[in-house]
C-alpha positions as CSV (number, residue, x, y, z in Angstrom):
1,M,37.6,5.0,12.4
2,T,34.6,7.3,11.7
3,K,33.1,8.8,14.8
4,K,29.6,7.6,15.6
5,R,27.0,10.4,15.4
6,D,24.5,10.8,18.3
7,L,21.2,10.6,16.5
8,R,17.9,12.2,17.6
9,I,15.2,10.8,15.4
10,V,11.7,12.1,14.5
11,F,9.6,9.4,13.0
12,M,6.6,10.2,10.7
13,G,4.1,7.6,9.7
14,T,0.5,6.5,10.0
15,P,-0.6,3.0,8.9
16,D,0.5,-0.5,9.9
17,F,3.2,-0.5,7.2
18,A,5.0,2.2,9.2
19,V,4.7,0.5,12.6
20,A,7.2,-2.2,11.6
21,T,9.9,0.4,11.0
22,L,9.2,2.3,14.2
23,E,9.4,-1.0,16.1
24,A,12.7,-1.9,14.4
25,L,14.2,1.5,15.4
26,L,13.3,1.0,19.1
27,G,14.5,-2.7,18.9
28,N,17.9,-1.4,17.7
29,D,18.0,1.1,20.6
30,Y,17.7,4.3,18.5
31,N,16.6,7.5,20.2
32,V,13.2,8.4,18.8
33,V,12.5,11.9,20.3
34,G,9.1,12.3,18.6
35,V,6.5,10.6,16.5
36,I,4.4,12.5,14.0
37,T,1.2,10.9,12.9
38,A,-2.3,11.7,11.5
39,P,-5.0,13.1,13.8
40,D,-7.5,10.6,15.1
41,R,-10.3,10.0,12.6
42,K,-13.9,8.9,12.9
43,A,-14.4,5.3,11.8
44,G,-16.8,2.4,12.0
45,R,-20.6,2.4,12.4
46,G,-20.5,4.4,15.6
47,Q,-18.1,7.0,14.0
48,K,-15.9,6.9,17.1
49,L,-12.5,8.6,17.0
50,R,-9.8,6.0,16.1
51,A,-6.1,6.5,16.5
52,S,-3.7,5.5,13.7
53,A,-1.7,2.3,14.0
54,V,1.5,4.3,14.6
55,K,-0.1,6.3,17.4
56,E,-1.4,3.1,19.1
57,F,2.2,1.6,19.0
58,A,3.8,4.9,20.1
59,L,1.4,5.1,23.1
60,K,2.4,1.6,24.2
61,H,6.0,2.6,24.2
62,S,5.5,6.0,25.9
63,L,6.8,8.0,22.9
64,N,6.3,11.7,22.4
65,I,3.4,12.1,19.9
66,L,2.4,15.0,17.7
67,Q,-0.7,15.0,15.5
68,P,-0.7,18.2,13.5
69,K,-3.6,19.0,11.2
70,N,-1.5,21.5,9.3
71,L,2.1,20.8,8.7
72,K,2.8,24.4,8.0
73,A,1.2,25.8,11.2
74,E,3.6,27.9,13.2
75,S,2.7,26.1,16.4
76,F,3.7,22.7,14.9
77,I,6.9,24.1,13.4
78,E,7.9,25.4,16.8
79,E,7.0,22.2,18.5
80,L,8.9,20.1,15.9
81,S,12.0,22.4,16.1
82,G,11.9,22.1,19.9
83,L,12.6,18.4,19.6
84,N,16.1,19.1,18.4
85,A,16.0,16.2,16.0
86,N,19.0,15.8,13.6
87,V,17.3,13.2,11.3
88,Q,13.7,12.5,10.2
89,I,12.4,9.2,8.9
90,I,9.2,9.1,6.9
91,V,7.2,6.0,6.2
92,A,3.7,6.1,4.7
93,F,2.9,9.7,5.7
94,R,2.0,12.7,3.6
95,M,3.9,15.3,1.6
96,L,6.0,17.5,3.8
97,P,6.6,21.3,3.3
98,K,10.1,22.4,2.8
99,V,10.4,24.0,6.2
100,V,9.8,20.6,7.7
101,W,12.0,18.3,5.6
102,Q,14.9,20.8,5.6
103,M,14.9,21.1,9.3
104,P,17.3,18.3,10.6
105,E,21.0,18.5,10.2
106,Y,21.4,15.0,8.7
107,G,18.4,15.2,6.4
108,T,15.0,13.7,6.1
109,F,14.6,10.4,4.3
110,N,11.6,8.4,3.1
111,L,11.0,4.6,2.7
112,H,9.0,4.0,-0.5
113,A,7.6,0.6,-1.4
114,S,9.0,0.4,-5.0
115,L,12.2,0.4,-6.9
116,L,12.4,4.1,-7.7
117,P,12.1,5.8,-10.1
118,Q,9.3,3.3,-11.0
119,Y,6.0,3.5,-9.2
120,R,6.3,7.0,-7.7
121,G,3.0,7.8,-6.0
122,A,0.4,6.7,-3.5
123,A,-0.1,3.0,-4.2
124,P,3.1,1.4,-5.4
125,I,2.4,-2.1,-4.0
126,H,-1.0,-2.4,-5.6
127,W,0.1,-1.2,-9.1
128,A,3.1,-3.5,-9.2
129,I,0.8,-6.5,-9.0
130,I,-2.0,-4.9,-11.1
131,N,0.5,-4.3,-13.9
132,G,1.8,-7.9,-13.7
133,E,5.3,-7.1,-12.5
134,T,7.4,-10.1,-11.4
135,K,9.8,-7.9,-9.3
136,T,9.6,-5.0,-7.0
137,G,11.2,-3.7,-3.8
138,V,11.8,-0.9,-1.4
139,T,13.9,2.3,-1.6
140,T,15.2,4.8,0.9
141,F,15.8,8.3,-0.4
142,F,16.3,11.9,0.8
143,I,13.2,14.0,0.4
144,D,13.2,17.0,-1.9
145,D,10.5,19.3,-3.1
146,K,8.8,16.8,-5.5
147,I,7.0,13.5,-4.8
148,D,9.4,10.5,-4.6
149,T,12.1,12.1,-6.7
150,G,15.0,12.6,-4.2
151,A,18.4,11.1,-4.2
152,I,18.4,7.3,-3.6
153,I,20.3,6.0,-0.6
154,M,19.6,2.3,-0.7
155,T,17.3,-0.3,-2.4
156,K,16.3,-3.9,-1.8
157,S,14.4,-6.0,-4.4
158,T,12.2,-9.0,-4.1
159,N,10.2,-11.2,-6.4
160,I,6.5,-11.1,-6.8
161,E,5.0,-14.6,-7.0
162,P,2.5,-15.3,-9.7
163,D,-0.4,-15.8,-7.3
164,E,0.7,-13.2,-4.6
165,T,-1.9,-10.8,-3.4
166,V,-1.4,-7.2,-2.4
167,G,-1.9,-8.1,1.2
168,E,0.9,-10.7,1.1
169,L,3.3,-8.4,-0.8
170,H,2.5,-5.5,1.6
171,D,3.6,-7.6,4.6
172,N,6.7,-8.8,2.8
173,L,7.8,-5.3,1.8
174,M,7.0,-4.1,5.3
175,R,9.6,-6.5,6.7
176,I,12.1,-5.8,4.0
177,G,11.5,-2.0,4.3
178,S,12.1,-1.9,8.1
179,D,15.4,-3.7,7.7
180,L,16.4,-1.3,4.9
181,V,15.6,1.7,7.1
182,I,17.9,0.3,9.8
183,K,20.7,-0.1,7.3
184,T,20.1,3.4,6.1
185,I,20.1,5.0,9.5
186,Q,23.4,3.1,10.3
187,Q,25.0,4.8,7.2
188,I,23.8,8.2,8.5
189,E,25.0,7.3,12.0
190,F,28.5,6.6,10.7
191,D,28.5,9.3,8.0
192,S,29.0,6.8,5.2
193,V,26.0,7.6,3.0
194,E,26.5,7.6,-0.8
195,T,23.5,8.7,-2.8
196,T,22.5,8.1,-6.4
197,I,20.4,10.6,-8.4
198,Q,17.3,8.9,-9.8
199,P,17.8,8.1,-13.5
200,Q,15.7,9.9,-16.1
201,T,13.7,7.3,-18.0
202,K,10.9,7.6,-20.5
203,D,8.9,4.5,-19.6
204,L,8.0,5.5,-16.0
205,K,5.1,3.7,-14.4
206,T,3.1,5.7,-11.9
207,A,1.4,4.4,-8.7
208,Y,-1.8,6.4,-9.0
209,K,-4.0,6.9,-6.0
210,L,-6.7,4.2,-5.9
211,N,-10.3,5.2,-6.3
212,R,-13.7,3.6,-7.1
213,D,-13.2,4.0,-10.9
214,N,-9.8,2.4,-11.2
215,C,-10.8,-0.5,-8.9
216,K,-13.6,-1.6,-11.1
217,I,-13.2,-4.8,-13.2
218,D,-13.6,-4.5,-17.0
219,W,-14.8,-8.0,-18.1
220,S,-13.9,-7.3,-21.8
221,K,-10.2,-7.4,-20.8
222,K,-7.9,-10.5,-21.1
223,V,-8.0,-13.1,-18.3
224,D,-4.4,-12.3,-17.1
225,T,-5.2,-8.6,-16.9
226,I,-8.3,-9.2,-14.8
227,Y,-6.6,-11.8,-12.6
228,N,-3.7,-9.4,-11.8
229,K,-6.1,-6.6,-11.0
230,I,-8.2,-8.6,-8.6
231,R,-5.2,-10.0,-6.7
232,G,-3.6,-6.5,-6.8
233,L,-6.6,-5.2,-4.8
234,N,-7.1,-8.2,-2.5
235,P,-7.8,-7.7,0.4
236,F,-7.8,-3.9,0.3
237,P,-9.5,-1.9,-1.1
238,S,-10.9,-4.8,-3.2
239,A,-11.9,-5.1,-6.8
240,W,-15.6,-4.6,-7.6
241,C,-18.1,-4.8,-10.5
242,Y,-21.8,-5.0,-11.0
243,L,-23.8,-8.2,-10.9
244,D,-26.8,-8.3,-13.3
245,N,-28.7,-11.3,-12.0
246,K,-32.1,-10.3,-13.3
247,E,-33.0,-8.0,-16.1
248,N,-32.4,-4.3,-15.2
249,E,-31.4,-5.2,-11.6
250,Q,-27.8,-4.5,-10.9
251,V,-26.0,-4.8,-7.5
252,T,-22.4,-4.1,-6.6
253,V,-20.2,-7.1,-5.6
254,K,-16.6,-7.3,-4.4
255,L,-14.1,-10.0,-5.5
256,Y,-11.3,-11.3,-3.4
257,E,-9.6,-14.7,-3.8
258,V,-9.7,-15.9,-7.4
259,E,-7.9,-18.3,-9.7
260,K,-7.6,-18.2,-13.5
261,L,-8.1,-20.7,-16.3
262,N,-6.4,-19.9,-19.6
263,I,-8.6,-21.5,-22.2
264,N,-10.4,-20.6,-25.4
265,H,-14.2,-20.4,-25.3
266,R,-17.2,-18.9,-27.1
267,Y,-18.7,-16.9,-24.2
268,K,-18.9,-13.1,-23.9
269,G,-16.9,-11.3,-21.2
270,G,-18.7,-11.3,-17.8
271,F,-20.9,-14.4,-18.6
272,I,-21.3,-16.5,-15.4
273,I,-21.2,-20.2,-15.3
274,S,-22.2,-21.6,-11.9
275,T,-22.6,-25.1,-10.4
276,K,-23.3,-26.2,-6.9
277,D,-19.7,-25.5,-5.8
278,E,-18.0,-23.4,-8.5
279,L,-18.5,-20.0,-10.0
280,K,-16.5,-19.0,-13.1
281,V,-16.7,-15.8,-15.2
282,A,-15.8,-15.6,-18.9
283,C,-13.3,-13.1,-20.2
284,E,-10.9,-12.9,-23.2
285,G,-8.7,-16.0,-23.3
286,G,-10.2,-17.8,-20.3
287,F,-12.2,-17.8,-17.1
288,I,-11.8,-16.2,-13.6
289,I,-12.7,-18.8,-11.0
290,I,-14.1,-16.9,-8.0
291,K,-13.2,-18.4,-4.6
292,E,-14.3,-15.5,-2.4
293,M,-17.0,-12.9,-3.0
294,Q,-19.0,-10.3,-1.1
295,L,-22.6,-9.5,-1.9
296,P,-24.2,-6.1,-0.9
297,G,-24.9,-6.0,2.8
298,K,-23.2,-9.4,3.4
299,R,-19.9,-10.4,4.7
300,K,-17.1,-11.8,2.5
301,M,-17.9,-15.5,1.9
302,E,-16.2,-18.5,0.3
303,I,-18.0,-19.3,-2.9
304,K,-19.3,-22.7,-1.8
305,S,-21.0,-21.2,1.2
306,L,-22.4,-18.3,-0.9
307,L,-23.8,-20.8,-3.5
308,N,-25.6,-22.7,-0.8
309,G,-27.9,-19.7,-0.2
310,F,-27.7,-17.6,-3.4
311,Q,-28.8,-18.6,-6.9
312,F,-27.4,-17.1,-10.1
313,S,-29.9,-17.0,-13.0
314,E,-29.0,-18.6,-16.3
315,S,-28.5,-15.1,-17.9
316,A,-26.5,-13.7,-15.0
317,K,-23.4,-11.7,-15.8
318,L,-20.8,-9.4,-14.3
319,L,-20.6,-5.9,-15.7
């Protein structure tokens, strides 16, 4: 029988997605000797300093917290080395310098929210939906000197439902991922890890970082493409476009819950058809039926409530 290793774990992560894994580690009685997370950041109208979700959780459980601004700083490297960790777990953090990921005896592994090698990069959950995938998953892998390219330890797949939003898929992968990390750490604990080198494939899809430009809706696209993009950005960071409600007067609107209607029509992309309780927008091969929308300076509203106090002109269109 393989002798059980005595693990001393350093956990690195920042957002809610990482909290589920840290909670699972504690729930399974693993020894987390340190938590590395992002420095507190100013947020909200008052620009008050706000701790990361991981820090808030770590504080509640009296864990040792480090918040380095510079991962290469000598002071941080000394502090990290002093924890005497023999394994490091990374979930939704940032790229590590070699001096950090090479430090522990049993390695540093990462949880990534895709089936690698597909969707390497910053936003794998979003792009899987935006690109109309029907399947995705999570992967644990040992970190190397490139982004998301290391040897795979374990994977777990799941289906993407046709109407699933990025918020719903995020929560599903968060649960699946935390379970996979526990199975991975158990393999390390009993020295039974067998890795697989990521396959070289030509048709790699990349999970590019989201920005204002790639979150904008192009109403000349096909109805399925637009539908996937909106649900792939709902609720965060949200799809957006311009509303032209009067001539030469454009405002930015955000779109959240939508439905699609695949049907042939004669309208140009972006043309709005509104009634007392429905708002639909023409695009190639159908309509996007908007259920939730946010106007500038307003809160997100259900479309029936919005239509009670806002009128779209006969020539109104989304750009």
